[in-house]
C-alpha positions in Angstrom: -85.2 89.5 41.0 -84.4 87.8 37.7 -82.9 84.4 37.2 -82.5 82.5 34.0 -85.1 84.7 32.4 -87.6 83.7 35.0 -89.2 86.3 37.4 -88.9 84.4 40.7 -91.6 86.6 42.3 -94.1 85.2 39.8 -93.2 81.5 40.1 -96.1 79.3 40.9 -95.7 75.7 41.9 -98.6 73.2 41.6 -98.1 70.2 43.9 -100.2 67.1 43.3 -100.2 65.0 46.5 -101.0 61.3 46.4 -101.5 59.1 49.4 -101.7 55.4 48.8 -101.4 52.0 50.5 -101.1 53.5 54.0 -104.1 51.8 55.6 -104.6 53.2 59.1 -101.3 55.1 59.2 -101.7 58.7 60.5 -100.7 61.2 57.8 -99.4 64.5 59.2 -100.9 67.6 57.8 -97.9 69.5 56.5 -97.5 72.6 54.4 -96.1 70.8 51.4 -97.1 73.4 48.9 -95.5 76.2 50.9 -92.3 74.3 51.5 -91.8 73.4 47.8 -92.8 76.9 46.6 -90.2 78.4 49.0 -87.6 75.9 47.9 -88.2 76.6 44.3 -87.8 80.3 44.8 -84.6 79.7 46.8 -83.1 77.4 44.2 -82.6 78.7 40.6 -85.0 76.6 38.6 -84.8 76.0 34.9 -86.9 78.7 33.2 -90.6 78.0 32.6 -92.0 80.1 29.8 -95.2 80.6 31.8 -93.6 80.8 35.2 -95.5 77.8 36.5 -94.0 74.5 37.7 -95.5 71.2 38.7 -94.4 68.4 41.1 -96.0 65.2 42.1 -95.5 64.1 45.7 -96.6 60.6 46.8 -96.7 59.4 50.3 -96.7 55.6 50.4 -95.9 52.4 52.2 -92.6 50.5 52.4 -94.3 47.8 50.2 -95.1 50.3 47.4 -91.8 52.1 47.5 -90.0 48.7 47.4 -91.8 47.9 44.2 -90.7 51.1 42.6 -87.2 50.7 43.9 -87.0 47.2 42.4 -88.6 48.3 39.1 -86.5 51.5 38.5 -83.3 50.9 40.5 -83.0 47.1 40.6 -82.9 47.3 44.4 -85.6 45.0 45.9 -85.7 46.8 49.2 -87.7 49.6 50.7 -86.1 53.0 50.7 -87.0 56.4 52.2 -87.3 58.6 49.1 -87.2 58.2 45.4 -87.2 61.0 42.8 -88.0 60.8 39.2 -86.9 63.9 37.4 -88.5 64.7 34.1 -85.9 67.2 33.2 -83.4 64.3 32.7 -85.7 62.6 30.2 -84.6 62.7 26.6 -88.1 62.6 25.1 -88.9 65.7 23.1 -91.6 68.0 24.3 -93.8 70.0 21.9 -93.0 73.7 22.0 -96.7 74.6 22.3 -96.9 72.5 25.5 -94.0 74.3 27.0 -95.7 77.6 26.3 -99.1 76.7 27.8 -98.4 74.0 30.5 -96.5 74.1 33.8 -92.9 72.8 33.6 -93.3 69.4 35.1 -90.3 68.8 37.3 -91.1 65.2 38.3 -92.2 62.9 41.0 -91.1 62.6 44.6 -92.1 59.4 46.4 -91.6 59.1 50.2 -92.2 56.0 52.3 -94.1 57.2 55.4 -93.2 54.0 57.2 -89.5 54.4 56.7 -89.7 58.1 57.5 -91.3 57.4 60.8 -88.7 54.8 61.6 -85.9 57.2 60.7 -87.4 60.0 62.7 -87.4 57.8 65.8 -83.9 56.6 65.2 -82.6 60.2 64.7 -84.7 61.5 67.7 -86.5 64.2 65.8 -90.1 64.8 64.6 -91.8 63.0 61.7 -92.4 66.5 60.3 -88.6 67.2 60.2 -87.9 63.8 58.6 -90.5 64.3 56.0 -89.2 67.8 55.2 -85.7 66.4 55.0 -86.7 63.7 52.5 -88.9 66.0 50.5 -86.0 68.5 50.2 -83.7 65.6 49.1 -86.1 64.5 46.4 -86.7 68.0 45.3 -83.0 68.6 44.8 -82.8 65.5 42.7 -85.6 66.9 40.5 -83.5 70.0 39.9 -80.5 68.0 38.8 -78.6 67.5 42.1 -77.0 64.1 42.6 -74.5 62.5 45.0 -72.4 59.9 43.2 -69.5 60.5 45.6 -68.9 61.7 49.1 -68.0 65.4 48.1 -71.2 65.8 46.2 -73.2 64.1 48.9 -71.9 66.5 51.4 -72.8 69.5 49.2 -76.3 68.1 48.7 -76.7 67.6 52.5 -75.6 71.2 53.2 -78.2 72.4 50.6 -80.9 70.3 52.2 -80.1 71.9 55.6 -80.4 75.3 54.0 -83.8 74.4 52.4 -85.1 73.3 55.8 -83.9 76.5 57.4 -85.8 78.6 54.7 -89.1 77.0 55.9 -88.3 77.0 59.6 -87.7 73.3 60.0 -84.3 73.1 61.7 -82.0 70.1 61.6 
């Protein structure tokens, strides 16, 4: 199956997972790589000349995500997920890098503390909440946004589809 010149059967996604500032917090062992790989194949990603993509996923505390939220969004409060898409950046990239390096999609940062609170409030598992937040961040990396209610609803529908593709039902 061809999409945007990229053979989706050959797509490879490298996920760098960082865990910081969580102290004694139990970190669930989740199939992040499989989820993101499946979602990338489901969505139509921008073409990568070498068919390889990269994403950074950081699980962190409310304190750390609040610092990032204050620094980059001028909101000095914790949040559940932040996404920093590199495809939106205007900095030029050397052609030879594009031809030899994975296409870096960006960073997803999730507060494990807020995710746990939201899972309890929504009466579903932490796994389901983390998958929901990762899908939301991943959509942002691929250019999705929700500046109004209509686009938010479209994004939420796509998040549900992504969770269904990996067997995490909402």
